[in-house]
All heavy atoms as TSV, in Angstrom:
chain	resi	resn	atom	element	x	y	z
A	1	MET	N	N	0.839	-1.177	0.008
A	1	MET	CA	C	0.010	-0.002	-0.002
A	1	MET	C	C	0.892	1.245	0.004
A	1	MET	O	O	1.852	1.314	0.760
A	1	MET	CB	C	-0.918	-0.024	1.220
A	1	MET	CG	C	-1.761	1.197	1.303
A	1	MET	SD	S	-3.165	1.239	2.443
A	1	MET	CE	C	-2.846	0.088	3.690
A	2	PRO	N	N	0.570	2.257	-0.835
A	2	PRO	CA	C	1.417	3.443	-0.873
A	2	PRO	C	C	1.300	4.242	0.420
A	2	PRO	O	O	0.305	4.249	1.097
A	2	PRO	CB	C	0.849	4.232	-2.046
A	2	PRO	CG	C	-0.519	3.696	-2.276
A	2	PRO	CD	C	-0.530	2.297	-1.774
A	3	GLN	N	N	2.404	4.909	0.743
A	3	GLN	CA	C	2.411	5.773	1.920
A	3	GLN	C	C	1.780	7.111	1.554
A	3	GLN	O	O	2.124	7.714	0.563
A	3	GLN	CB	C	3.820	5.980	2.406
A	3	GLN	CG	C	3.882	6.856	3.648
A	3	GLN	CD	C	5.303	6.930	4.201
A	3	GLN	OE1	O	6.171	6.156	3.843
A	3	GLN	NE2	N	5.531	7.873	5.082
A	4	ARG	N	N	0.854	7.558	2.377
A	4	ARG	CA	C	0.194	8.830	2.150
A	4	ARG	C	C	0.622	9.798	3.254
A	4	ARG	O	O	0.676	9.438	4.394
A	4	ARG	CB	C	-1.321	8.662	2.148
A	4	ARG	CG	C	-1.780	7.883	0.926
A	4	ARG	CD	C	-3.206	7.410	1.119
A	4	ARG	NE	N	-3.868	6.772	0.029
A	4	ARG	CZ	C	-3.450	5.791	-0.728
A	4	ARG	NH1	N	-2.274	5.349	-0.599
A	4	ARG	NH2	N	-4.215	5.240	-1.635
A	5	GLU	N	N	0.929	11.024	2.867
A	5	GLU	CA	C	1.401	12.003	3.822
A	5	GLU	C	C	0.659	13.319	3.695
A	5	GLU	O	O	0.258	13.711	2.598
A	5	GLU	CB	C	2.893	12.280	3.590
A	5	GLU	CG	C	3.778	11.087	3.871
A	5	GLU	CD	C	5.250	11.414	3.682
A	5	GLU	OE1	O	5.613	12.605	3.596
A	5	GLU	OE2	O	6.040	10.462	3.621
A	6	PHE	N	N	0.459	13.960	4.831
A	6	PHE	CA	C	-0.116	15.299	4.855
A	6	PHE	C	C	0.853	16.202	5.584
A	6	PHE	O	O	1.248	15.938	6.723
A	6	PHE	CB	C	-1.447	15.301	5.654
A	6	PHE	CG	C	-2.490	14.434	5.035
A	6	PHE	CD1	C	-2.617	13.092	5.394
A	6	PHE	CD2	C	-3.366	14.944	4.083
A	6	PHE	CE1	C	-3.576	12.300	4.837
A	6	PHE	CE2	C	-4.318	14.142	3.519
A	6	PHE	CZ	C	-4.433	12.820	3.891
A	7	ASP	N	N	1.254	17.259	4.935
A	7	ASP	CA	C	2.143	18.262	5.524
A	7	ASP	C	C	1.301	19.493	5.750
A	7	ASP	O	O	0.822	20.130	4.815
A	7	ASP	CB	C	3.307	18.564	4.598
A	7	ASP	CG	C	4.262	19.569	5.190
A	7	ASP	OD1	O	4.297	19.759	6.414
A	7	ASP	OD2	O	5.025	20.187	4.397
A	8	ILE	N	N	1.058	19.850	7.014
A	8	ILE	CA	C	0.166	20.974	7.360
A	8	ILE	C	C	0.992	22.084	7.977
A	8	ILE	O	O	1.711	21.860	8.955
A	8	ILE	CB	C	-0.934	20.504	8.352
A	8	ILE	CG1	C	-1.727	19.378	7.747
A	8	ILE	CG2	C	-1.839	21.684	8.716
A	8	ILE	CD1	C	-2.633	18.655	8.713
A	9	THR	N	N	0.877	23.260	7.400
A	9	THR	CA	C	1.613	24.452	7.904
A	9	THR	C	C	0.593	25.495	8.288
A	9	THR	O	O	-0.260	25.872	7.465
A	9	THR	CB	C	2.556	25.023	6.817
A	9	THR	OG1	O	3.430	23.998	6.378
A	9	THR	CG2	C	3.344	26.203	7.357
A	10	ILE	N	N	0.652	25.980	9.523
A	10	ILE	CA	C	-0.185	27.084	9.999
A	10	ILE	C	C	0.724	28.270	10.172
A	10	ILE	O	O	1.632	28.284	11.020
A	10	ILE	CB	C	-0.887	26.714	11.344
A	10	ILE	CG1	C	-1.713	25.428	11.128
A	10	ILE	CG2	C	-1.763	27.892	11.778
A	10	ILE	CD1	C	-2.319	24.910	12.412
A	11	ARG	N	N	0.467	29.296	9.390
A	11	ARG	CA	C	1.321	30.481	9.392
A	11	ARG	C	C	0.878	31.463	10.500
A	11	ARG	O	O	-0.234	31.355	10.998
A	11	ARG	CB	C	1.246	31.165	8.035
A	11	ARG	CG	C	1.702	30.233	6.902
A	11	ARG	CD	C	2.148	31.043	5.732
A	11	ARG	NE	N	2.609	30.178	4.631
A	11	ARG	CZ	C	3.781	29.567	4.611
A	11	ARG	NH1	N	4.641	29.734	5.588
A	11	ARG	NH2	N	4.121	28.812	3.608
A	12	PRO	N	N	1.760	32.371	10.885
A	12	PRO	CA	C	1.430	33.342	11.926
A	12	PRO	C	C	0.151	34.162	11.622
A	12	PRO	O	O	-0.550	34.557	12.556
A	12	PRO	CB	C	2.657	34.251	12.000
A	12	PRO	CG	C	3.774	33.405	11.504
A	12	PRO	CD	C	3.155	32.521	10.447
A	13	ASP	N	N	-0.152	34.385	10.363
A	13	ASP	CA	C	-1.364	35.159	10.017
A	13	ASP	C	C	-2.610	34.274	10.028
A	13	ASP	O	O	-3.700	34.769	9.749
A	13	ASP	CB	C	-1.181	35.855	8.685
A	13	ASP	CG	C	-1.111	34.887	7.502
A	13	ASP	OD1	O	-1.150	33.663	7.698
A	13	ASP	OD2	O	-1.029	35.371	6.367
A	14	GLY	N	N	-2.476	32.992	10.353
A	14	GLY	CA	C	-3.634	32.107	10.471
A	14	GLY	C	C	-3.931	31.292	9.222
A	14	GLY	O	O	-4.813	30.423	9.241
A	15	THR	N	N	-3.278	31.598	8.105
A	15	THR	CA	C	-3.518	30.820	6.897
A	15	THR	C	C	-2.930	29.415	7.070
A	15	THR	O	O	-1.959	29.238	7.792
A	15	THR	CB	C	-2.924	31.490	5.645
A	15	THR	OG1	O	-1.516	31.670	5.827
A	15	THR	CG2	C	-3.590	32.810	5.341
A	16	VAL	N	N	-3.552	28.457	6.434
A	16	VAL	CA	C	-3.156	27.061	6.550
A	16	VAL	C	C	-2.842	26.519	5.158
A	16	VAL	O	O	-3.572	26.720	4.209
A	16	VAL	CB	C	-4.293	26.215	7.194
A	16	VAL	CG1	C	-3.886	24.757	7.235
A	16	VAL	CG2	C	-4.651	26.767	8.547
A	17	GLU	N	N	-1.693	25.825	5.065
A	17	GLU	CA	C	-1.326	25.147	3.836
A	17	GLU	C	C	-1.361	23.662	4.097
A	17	GLU	O	O	-0.815	23.194	5.130
A	17	GLU	CB	C	0.086	25.533	3.382
A	17	GLU	CG	C	0.196	26.924	2.850
A	17	GLU	CD	C	1.595	27.218	2.344
A	17	GLU	OE1	O	2.390	26.278	2.124
A	17	GLU	OE2	O	1.892	28.403	2.139
A	18	VAL	N	N	-1.955	22.890	3.205
A	18	VAL	CA	C	-1.993	21.445	3.305
A	18	VAL	C	C	-1.368	20.875	2.025
A	18	VAL	O	O	-1.859	21.143	0.938
A	18	VAL	CB	C	-3.419	20.902	3.458
A	18	VAL	CG1	C	-3.432	19.388	3.529
A	18	VAL	CG2	C	-4.066	21.480	4.699
A	19	HIS	N	N	-0.306	20.125	2.178
A	19	HIS	CA	C	0.324	19.443	1.075
A	19	HIS	C	C	0.042	17.952	1.203
A	19	HIS	O	O	0.335	17.350	2.251
A	19	HIS	CB	C	1.851	19.677	1.045
A	19	HIS	CG	C	2.216	21.115	0.886
A	19	HIS	ND1	N	2.442	21.660	-0.318
A	19	HIS	CD2	C	2.362	22.081	1.799
A	19	HIS	CE1	C	2.734	22.955	-0.200
A	19	HIS	NE2	N	2.680	23.240	1.107
A	20	VAL	N	N	-0.563	17.339	0.176
A	20	VAL	CA	C	-0.958	15.954	0.205
A	20	VAL	C	C	-0.040	15.179	-0.754
A	20	VAL	O	O	0.160	15.604	-1.891
A	20	VAL	CB	C	-2.416	15.802	-0.226
A	20	VAL	CG1	C	-2.818	14.356	-0.223
A	20	VAL	CG2	C	-3.319	16.613	0.677
A	21	GLN	N	N	0.531	14.082	-0.291
A	21	GLN	CA	C	1.399	13.247	-1.118
A	21	GLN	C	C	0.985	11.800	-0.998
A	21	GLN	O	O	0.485	11.367	0.026
A	21	GLN	CB	C	2.857	13.359	-0.671
A	21	GLN	CG	C	3.418	14.759	-0.803
A	21	GLN	CD	C	4.832	14.845	-0.278
A	21	GLN	OE1	O	5.322	13.943	0.421
A	21	GLN	NE2	N	5.523	15.916	-0.592
A	22	GLY	N	N	1.171	11.052	-2.082
A	22	GLY	CA	C	0.913	9.629	-2.060
A	22	GLY	C	C	-0.409	9.224	-2.673
A	22	GLY	O	O	-0.754	8.051	-2.726
A	23	TYR	N	N	-1.205	10.185	-3.132
A	23	TYR	CA	C	-2.482	9.886	-3.800
A	23	TYR	C	C	-2.308	10.050	-5.305
A	23	TYR	O	O	-1.623	10.934	-5.754
A	23	TYR	CB	C	-3.568	10.872	-3.330
A	23	TYR	CG	C	-4.028	10.645	-1.929
A	23	TYR	CD1	C	-3.397	11.285	-0.864
A	23	TYR	CD2	C	-5.109	9.830	-1.652
A	23	TYR	CE1	C	-3.813	11.091	0.434
A	23	TYR	CE2	C	-5.534	9.643	-0.353
A	23	TYR	CZ	C	-4.881	10.267	0.693
A	23	TYR	OH	O	-5.306	10.085	1.966
A	24	LYS	N	N	-2.913	9.161	-6.055
A	24	LYS	CA	C	-2.861	9.226	-7.506
A	24	LYS	C	C	-4.142	9.811	-8.045
A	24	LYS	O	O	-5.253	9.449	-7.589
A	24	LYS	CB	C	-2.634	7.836	-8.096
A	24	LYS	CG	C	-1.429	7.094	-7.577
A	24	LYS	CD	C	-0.147	7.726	-8.054
A	24	LYS	CE	C	1.021	6.896	-7.545
A	24	LYS	NZ	N	2.262	7.602	-7.615
A	25	GLY	N	N	-4.034	10.673	-9.040
A	25	GLY	CA	C	-5.199	11.218	-9.681
A	25	GLY	C	C	-5.992	12.166	-8.754
A	25	GLY	O	O	-5.443	12.759	-7.833
A	26	ARG	N	N	-7.274	12.238	-8.987
A	26	ARG	CA	C	-8.155	13.166	-8.241
A	26	ARG	C	C	-8.522	12.660	-6.869
A	26	ARG	O	O	-9.252	13.321	-6.150
A	26	ARG	CB	C	-9.376	13.466	-9.095
A	26	ARG	CG	C	-9.046	14.083	-10.454
A	26	ARG	CD	C	-10.278	14.377	-11.271
A	26	ARG	NE	N	-11.086	15.408	-10.670
A	26	ARG	CZ	C	-10.914	16.704	-10.842
A	26	ARG	NH1	N	-9.938	17.147	-11.574
A	26	ARG	NH2	N	-11.726	17.581	-10.245
A	27	SER	N	N	-8.053	11.464	-6.480
A	27	SER	CA	C	-8.393	10.925	-5.164
A	27	SER	C	C	-7.875	11.812	-4.045
A	27	SER	O	O	-8.436	11.803	-2.933
A	27	SER	CB	C	-7.872	9.515	-5.014
A	27	SER	OG	O	-6.458	9.488	-5.086
A	28	CYS	N	N	-6.881	12.632	-4.310
A	28	CYS	CA	C	-6.354	13.541	-3.269
A	28	CYS	C	C	-7.373	14.569	-2.886
A	28	CYS	O	O	-7.409	15.066	-1.749
A	28	CYS	CB	C	-5.075	14.191	-3.738
A	28	CYS	SG	S	-5.318	15.303	-5.163
A	29	LEU	N	N	-8.297	14.923	-3.815
A	29	LEU	CA	C	-9.287	15.939	-3.507
A	29	LEU	C	C	-10.230	15.500	-2.398
A	29	LEU	O	O	-10.665	16.316	-1.567
A	29	LEU	CB	C	-10.094	16.292	-4.764
A	29	LEU	CG	C	-9.265	16.874	-5.922
A	29	LEU	CD1	C	-10.153	17.109	-7.129
A	29	LEU	CD2	C	-8.565	18.141	-5.488
A	30	ASP	N	N	-10.545	14.190	-2.333
A	30	ASP	CA	C	-11.384	13.699	-1.234
A	30	ASP	C	C	-10.651	13.826	0.092
A	30	ASP	O	O	-11.274	14.141	1.115
A	30	ASP	CB	C	-11.771	12.239	-1.490
A	30	ASP	CG	C	-12.734	12.101	-2.637
A	30	ASP	OD1	O	-13.505	13.054	-2.906
A	30	ASP	OD2	O	-12.740	11.048	-3.285
A	31	ALA	N	N	-9.357	13.567	0.122
A	31	ALA	CA	C	-8.582	13.682	1.358
A	31	ALA	C	C	-8.525	15.137	1.800
A	31	ALA	O	O	-8.630	15.433	2.993
A	31	ALA	CB	C	-7.176	13.127	1.134
A	32	VAL	N	N	-8.394	16.043	0.881
A	32	VAL	CA	C	-8.281	17.465	1.218
A	32	VAL	C	C	-9.606	18.007	1.727
A	32	VAL	O	O	-9.641	18.909	2.563
A	32	VAL	CB	C	-7.782	18.268	0.022
A	32	VAL	CG1	C	-7.844	19.766	0.275
A	32	VAL	CG2	C	-6.355	17.871	-0.309
A	33	LYS	N	N	-10.730	17.435	1.303
A	33	LYS	CA	C	-12.043	17.890	1.757
A	33	LYS	C	C	-12.149	17.836	3.280
A	33	LYS	O	O	-12.787	18.683	3.884
A	33	LYS	CB	C	-13.165	17.041	1.127
A	33	LYS	CG	C	-13.470	17.407	-0.290
A	33	LYS	CD	C	-14.619	16.549	-0.810
A	33	LYS	CE	C	-14.833	16.777	-2.260
A	33	LYS	NZ	N	-15.907	15.946	-2.789
A	34	VAL	N	N	-11.562	16.846	3.887
A	34	VAL	CA	C	-11.626	16.706	5.345
A	34	VAL	C	C	-10.975	17.927	6.015
A	34	VAL	O	O	-11.534	18.546	6.889
A	34	VAL	CB	C	-10.919	15.413	5.803
A	34	VAL	CG1	C	-10.818	15.374	7.320
A	34	VAL	CG2	C	-11.626	14.206	5.274
A	35	PHE	N	N	-9.796	18.329	5.505
A	35	PHE	CA	C	-9.120	19.471	6.051
A	35	PHE	C	C	-9.868	20.766	5.729
A	35	PHE	O	O	-9.918	21.667	6.543
A	35	PHE	CB	C	-7.680	19.547	5.527
A	35	PHE	CG	C	-6.838	18.445	6.031
A	35	PHE	CD1	C	-6.538	17.346	5.207
A	35	PHE	CD2	C	-6.351	18.433	7.343
A	35	PHE	CE1	C	-5.753	16.320	5.686
A	35	PHE	CE2	C	-5.615	17.386	7.795
A	35	PHE	CZ	C	-5.289	16.333	6.995
A	36	GLN	N	N	-10.458	20.830	4.556
A	36	GLN	CA	C	-11.195	22.007	4.164
A	36	GLN	C	C	-12.397	22.244	5.085
A	36	GLN	O	O	-12.723	23.382	5.412
A	36	GLN	CB	C	-11.631	21.883	2.727
A	36	GLN	CG	C	-12.215	23.157	2.142
A	36	GLN	CD	C	-12.510	23.042	0.662
A	36	GLN	OE1	O	-12.117	22.076	0.023
A	36	GLN	NE2	N	-13.204	24.020	0.126
A	37	GLU	N	N	-13.061	21.173	5.498
A	37	GLU	CA	C	-14.196	21.298	6.418
A	37	GLU	C	C	-13.717	21.862	7.762
A	37	GLU	O	O	-14.459	22.610	8.388
A	37	GLU	CB	C	-14.852	19.942	6.604
A	37	GLU	CG	C	-15.649	19.474	5.395
A	37	GLU	CD	C	-16.259	18.109	5.607
A	37	GLU	OE1	O	-16.390	17.673	6.771
A	37	GLU	OE2	O	-16.588	17.466	4.600
A	38	ILE	N	N	-12.537	21.506	8.170
A	38	ILE	CA	C	-12.006	21.974	9.470
A	38	ILE	C	C	-11.516	23.408	9.349
A	38	ILE	O	O	-11.815	24.248	10.192
A	38	ILE	CB	C	-10.876	21.052	9.940
A	38	ILE	CG1	C	-11.426	19.643	10.234
A	38	ILE	CG2	C	-10.181	21.633	11.191
A	38	ILE	CD1	C	-10.345	18.613	10.437
A	39	VAL	N	N	-10.735	23.688	8.333
A	39	VAL	CA	C	-10.022	24.968	8.193
A	39	VAL	C	C	-10.936	26.049	7.580
A	39	VAL	O	O	-10.866	27.185	7.958
A	39	VAL	CB	C	-8.780	24.776	7.334
A	39	VAL	CG1	C	-8.082	26.106	7.059
A	39	VAL	CG2	C	-7.822	23.828	8.018
A	40	GLY	N	N	-11.765	25.671	6.624
A	40	GLY	CA	C	-12.613	26.656	5.993
A	40	GLY	C	C	-12.349	26.777	4.495
A	40	GLY	O	O	-11.874	25.875	3.863
A	41	GLU	N	N	-12.659	27.943	3.981
A	41	GLU	CA	C	-12.600	28.195	2.543
A	41	GLU	C	C	-11.231	27.952	1.928
A	41	GLU	O	O	-10.192	28.300	2.498
A	41	GLU	CB	C	-12.998	29.659	2.285
A	41	GLU	CG	C	-12.978	30.058	0.841
A	41	GLU	CD	C	-13.289	31.534	0.675
A	41	GLU	OE1	O	-13.787	32.174	1.613
A	41	GLU	OE2	O	-13.019	32.029	-0.413
A	42	LEU	N	N	-11.245	27.341	0.770
A	42	LEU	CA	C	-10.027	27.087	0.013
A	42	LEU	C	C	-9.734	28.306	-0.856
A	42	LEU	O	O	-10.592	28.749	-1.615
A	42	LEU	CB	C	-10.232	25.849	-0.897
A	42	LEU	CG	C	-9.093	25.442	-1.796
A	42	LEU	CD1	C	-7.917	24.979	-0.938
A	42	LEU	CD2	C	-9.543	24.350	-2.719
A	43	ARG	N	N	-8.527	28.893	-0.698
A	43	ARG	CA	C	-8.198	30.079	-1.446
A	43	ARG	C	C	-7.341	29.777	-2.689
A	43	ARG	O	O	-7.360	30.514	-3.650
A	43	ARG	CB	C	-7.460	31.085	-0.570
A	43	ARG	CG	C	-8.369	31.639	0.512
A	43	ARG	CD	C	-7.852	32.914	1.078
A	43	ARG	NE	N	-6.566	32.744	1.750
A	43	ARG	CZ	C	-5.884	33.720	2.305
A	43	ARG	NH1	N	-6.368	34.926	2.262
A	43	ARG	NH2	N	-4.754	33.514	2.896
A	44	GLU	N	N	-6.603	28.703	-2.639
A	44	GLU	CA	C	-5.719	28.367	-3.753
A	44	GLU	C	C	-5.473	26.869	-3.779
A	44	GLU	O	O	-5.449	26.237	-2.745
A	44	GLU	CB	C	-4.384	29.092	-3.573
A	44	GLU	CG	C	-3.378	28.873	-4.684
A	44	GLU	CD	C	-2.067	29.600	-4.432
A	44	GLU	OE1	O	-1.987	30.429	-3.512
A	44	GLU	OE2	O	-1.129	29.291	-5.153
A	45	ARG	N	N	-5.276	26.332	-4.984
A	45	ARG	CA	C	-4.967	24.905	-5.136
A	45	ARG	C	C	-3.923	24.756	-6.227
A	45	ARG	O	O	-4.063	25.331	-7.293
A	45	ARG	CB	C	-6.243	24.114	-5.489
A	45	ARG	CG	C	-5.974	22.634	-5.581
A	45	ARG	CD	C	-7.242	21.904	-5.841
A	45	ARG	NE	N	-7.423	21.747	-7.294
A	45	ARG	CZ	C	-8.534	21.358	-7.864
A	45	ARG	NH1	N	-9.582	21.085	-7.126
A	45	ARG	NH2	N	-8.618	21.262	-9.156
A	46	ARG	N	N	-2.883	23.953	-5.949
A	46	ARG	CA	C	-1.855	23.664	-6.945
A	46	ARG	C	C	-1.726	22.171	-7.034
A	46	ARG	O	O	-1.520	21.490	-6.024
A	46	ARG	CB	C	-0.516	24.274	-6.520
A	46	ARG	CG	C	-0.515	25.793	-6.671
A	46	ARG	CD	C	0.779	26.356	-6.225
A	46	ARG	NE	N	0.639	26.563	-4.787
A	46	ARG	CZ	C	1.644	26.848	-3.968
A	46	ARG	NH1	N	2.839	26.919	-4.416
A	46	ARG	NH2	N	1.417	27.022	-2.695
A	47	GLU	N	N	-1.815	21.634	-8.229
A	47	GLU	CA	C	-1.708	20.178	-8.439
A	47	GLU	C	C	-0.266	19.781	-8.655
A	47	GLU	O	O	0.514	20.526	-9.223
A	47	GLU	CB	C	-2.537	19.734	-9.647
A	47	GLU	CG	C	-4.043	19.883	-9.446
A	47	GLU	CD	C	-4.556	21.265	-9.793
A	47	GLU	OE1	O	-3.785	22.076	-10.381
A	47	GLU	OE2	O	-5.738	21.563	-9.486
A	48	THR	N	N	0.071	18.571	-8.184
A	48	THR	CA	C	1.407	17.984	-8.419
A	48	THR	C	C	1.281	17.048	-9.594
A	48	THR	O	O	0.201	16.816	-10.152
A	48	THR	CB	C	1.869	17.208	-7.176
A	48	THR	OG1	O	0.999	16.102	-6.978
A	48	THR	CG2	C	1.907	18.085	-5.963
A	49	ALA	N	N	2.396	16.453	-9.985
A	49	ALA	CA	C	2.389	15.506	-11.066
A	49	ALA	C	C	1.499	14.291	-10.781
A	49	ALA	O	O	0.883	13.724	-11.661
A	49	ALA	CB	C	3.824	15.038	-11.375
A	50	GLU	N	N	1.407	13.902	-9.484
A	50	GLU	CA	C	0.573	12.754	-9.089
A	50	GLU	C	C	-0.884	13.000	-9.432
A	50	GLU	O	O	-1.653	12.067	-9.676
A	50	GLU	CB	C	0.694	12.481	-7.580
A	50	GLU	CG	C	2.007	11.880	-7.181
A	50	GLU	CD	C	2.100	11.686	-5.666
A	50	GLU	OE1	O	1.717	12.578	-4.920
A	50	GLU	OE2	O	2.521	10.600	-5.279
A	51	PHE	N	N	-1.325	14.253	-9.405
A	51	PHE	CA	C	-2.723	14.588	-9.710
A	51	PHE	C	C	-3.103	14.150	-11.113
A	51	PHE	O	O	-4.234	13.783	-11.357
A	51	PHE	CB	C	-2.918	16.121	-9.539
A	51	PHE	CG	C	-4.327	16.575	-9.780
A	51	PHE	CD1	C	-5.289	16.459	-8.787
A	51	PHE	CD2	C	-4.710	17.093	-10.982
A	51	PHE	CE1	C	-6.574	16.868	-8.985
A	51	PHE	CE2	C	-5.990	17.524	-11.206
A	51	PHE	CZ	C	-6.929	17.412	-10.205
A	52	TYR	N	N	-2.153	14.168	-12.037
A	52	TYR	CA	C	-2.425	13.861	-13.436
A	52	TYR	C	C	-2.239	12.370	-13.761
A	52	TYR	O	O	-2.421	11.993	-14.887
A	52	TYR	CB	C	-1.565	14.743	-14.327
A	52	TYR	CG	C	-1.908	16.208	-14.117
A	52	TYR	CD1	C	-1.107	17.017	-13.320
A	52	TYR	CD2	C	-3.069	16.744	-14.686
A	52	TYR	CE1	C	-1.451	18.346	-13.122
A	52	TYR	CE2	C	-3.399	18.071	-14.459
A	52	TYR	CZ	C	-2.585	18.875	-13.664
A	52	TYR	OH	O	-2.935	20.175	-13.466
A	53	GLU	N	N	-1.913	11.563	-12.773
A	53	GLU	CA	C	-1.811	10.128	-12.978
A	53	GLU	C	C	-3.212	9.506	-12.912
A	53	GLU	O	O	-4.154	10.151	-12.417
A	53	GLU	CB	C	-0.901	9.505	-11.906
A	53	GLU	CG	C	0.541	9.947	-12.056
A	53	GLU	CD	C	1.475	9.287	-11.065
A	53	GLU	OE1	O	1.127	8.209	-10.548
A	53	GLU	OE2	O	2.532	9.869	-10.798
A	54	PRO	N	N	-3.387	8.273	-13.389
A	54	PRO	CA	C	-4.688	7.631	-13.306
A	54	PRO	C	C	-5.228	7.556	-11.879
A	54	PRO	O	O	-4.456	7.364	-10.919
A	54	PRO	CB	C	-4.437	6.224	-13.851
A	54	PRO	CG	C	-3.217	6.360	-14.707
A	54	PRO	CD	C	-2.392	7.429	-14.034
A	55	ASP	N	N	-6.538	7.776	-11.749
A	55	ASP	CA	C	-7.167	7.761	-10.401
A	55	ASP	C	C	-7.038	6.399	-9.758
A	55	ASP	O	O	-6.941	5.366	-10.432
A	55	ASP	CB	C	-8.644	8.098	-10.525
A	55	ASP	CG	C	-8.879	9.561	-10.849
A	55	ASP	OD1	O	-7.955	10.377	-10.633
A	55	ASP	OD2	O	-9.996	9.882	-11.303
A	56	GLU	N	N	-7.062	6.379	-8.442
A	56	GLU	CA	C	-7.091	5.165	-7.638
A	56	GLU	C	C	-8.245	5.255	-6.649
A	56	GLU	O	O	-8.710	6.346	-6.322
A	56	GLU	CB	C	-5.769	4.972	-6.900
A	56	GLU	CG	C	-5.475	6.048	-5.870
A	56	GLU	CD	C	-4.178	5.839	-5.127
A	56	GLU	OE1	O	-3.621	4.735	-5.191
A	56	GLU	OE2	O	-3.739	6.761	-4.483
A	57	GLN	N	N	-8.722	4.118	-6.211
A	57	GLN	CA	C	-9.786	4.065	-5.217
A	57	GLN	C	C	-9.172	4.156	-3.845
A	57	GLN	O	O	-8.282	3.397	-3.502
A	57	GLN	CB	C	-10.583	2.769	-5.358
A	57	GLN	CG	C	-11.349	2.664	-6.638
A	57	GLN	CD	C	-12.498	3.667	-6.711
A	57	GLN	OE1	O	-13.023	4.088	-5.708
A	57	GLN	NE2	N	-12.820	4.042	-7.940
A	58	VAL	N	N	-9.673	5.088	-3.027
A	58	VAL	CA	C	-9.145	5.284	-1.663
A	58	VAL	C	C	-10.317	5.339	-0.701
A	58	VAL	O	O	-11.325	6.004	-0.992
A	58	VAL	CB	C	-8.318	6.580	-1.576
A	58	VAL	CG1	C	-7.825	6.806	-0.150
A	58	VAL	CG2	C	-7.146	6.577	-2.556
A	59	ARG	N	N	-10.198	4.644	0.391
A	59	ARG	CA	C	-11.222	4.696	1.436
A	59	ARG	C	C	-10.661	5.450	2.630
A	59	ARG	O	O	-9.532	5.203	3.056
A	59	ARG	CB	C	-11.611	3.278	1.885
A	59	ARG	CG	C	-12.756	3.334	2.915
A	59	ARG	CD	C	-13.014	2.015	3.505
A	59	ARG	NE	N	-13.187	0.952	2.525
A	59	ARG	CZ	C	-13.512	-0.281	2.827
A	59	ARG	NH1	N	-13.632	-0.631	4.093
A	59	ARG	NH2	N	-13.603	-1.196	1.908
A	60	HIS	N	N	-11.436	6.384	3.153
A	60	HIS	CA	C	-11.025	7.209	4.273
A	60	HIS	C	C	-11.796	6.796	5.528
A	60	HIS	O	O	-13.016	6.754	5.513
A	60	HIS	CB	C	-11.274	8.679	4.005
A	60	HIS	CG	C	-10.540	9.201	2.809
A	60	HIS	ND1	N	-9.215	9.501	2.835
A	60	HIS	CD2	C	-10.944	9.401	1.542
A	60	HIS	CE1	C	-8.854	9.926	1.635
A	60	HIS	NE2	N	-9.884	9.840	0.816
A	61	ASN	N	N	-11.077	6.517	6.581
A	61	ASN	CA	C	-11.729	6.227	7.852
A	61	ASN	C	C	-11.281	7.281	8.846
A	61	ASN	O	O	-10.109	7.485	9.090
A	61	ASN	CB	C	-11.261	4.846	8.405
A	61	ASN	CG	C	-11.776	3.742	7.524
A	61	ASN	OD1	O	-12.895	3.767	7.051
A	61	ASN	ND2	N	-10.932	2.722	7.302
A	62	LEU	N	N	-12.269	7.995	9.390
A	62	LEU	CA	C	-11.978	9.042	10.371
A	62	LEU	C	C	-12.422	8.583	11.732
A	62	LEU	O	O	-13.524	8.106	11.917
A	62	LEU	CB	C	-12.700	10.328	9.976
A	62	LEU	CG	C	-12.306	10.911	8.622
A	62	LEU	CD1	C	-13.175	12.130	8.323
A	62	LEU	CD2	C	-10.881	11.279	8.579
A	63	ASP	N	N	-11.568	8.813	12.690
A	63	ASP	CA	C	-11.896	8.456	14.066
A	63	ASP	C	C	-11.803	9.718	14.902
A	63	ASP	O	O	-10.735	10.273	15.063
A	63	ASP	CB	C	-10.902	7.420	14.583
A	63	ASP	CG	C	-11.209	6.942	15.997
A	63	ASP	OD1	O	-12.360	7.097	16.429
A	63	ASP	OD2	O	-10.304	6.399	16.623
A	64	GLN	N	N	-12.944	10.196	15.369
A	64	GLN	CA	C	-12.950	11.403	16.175
A	64	GLN	C	C	-12.968	11.035	17.654
A	64	GLN	O	O	-13.788	10.267	18.099
A	64	GLN	CB	C	-14.196	12.215	15.845
A	64	GLN	CG	C	-14.223	13.537	16.581
A	64	GLN	CD	C	-15.427	14.376	16.196
A	64	GLN	OE1	O	-16.309	13.913	15.463
A	64	GLN	NE2	N	-15.479	15.587	16.668
A	65	ARG	N	N	-12.040	11.591	18.365
A	65	ARG	CA	C	-11.935	11.322	19.795
A	65	ARG	C	C	-12.079	12.597	20.582
A	65	ARG	O	O	-11.592	13.614	20.214
A	65	ARG	CB	C	-10.555	10.700	20.114
A	65	ARG	CG	C	-10.369	9.388	19.405
A	65	ARG	CD	C	-9.019	8.834	19.688
A	65	ARG	NE	N	-8.837	7.645	18.835
A	65	ARG	CZ	C	-7.759	6.937	18.825
A	65	ARG	NH1	N	-6.758	7.237	19.580
A	65	ARG	NH2	N	-7.661	5.916	18.038
A	66	LEU	N	N	-12.795	12.495	21.668
A	66	LEU	CA	C	-13.025	13.662	22.511
A	66	LEU	C	C	-12.169	13.601	23.735
A	66	LEU	O	O	-11.754	12.627	24.223
A	66	LEU	CB	C	-14.506	13.751	22.900
A	66	LEU	CG	C	-15.446	13.881	21.728
A	66	LEU	CD1	C	-16.881	13.858	22.236
A	66	LEU	CD2	C	-15.179	15.197	21.007
């Protein structure tokens, strides 16, 4: 199974950058949606070379703990 990584940077002005690696094709967009729901409006998006590869099926399991 490929390794998937999220690099999250929170800048002093409050803006958040999320870099997603390890997803092929548009499947990364589903992963980013989770962060977008938490952080808010998406102001910019830049695709990597992986974005243009054939799509793969990815299942996301979220575990929320209080």
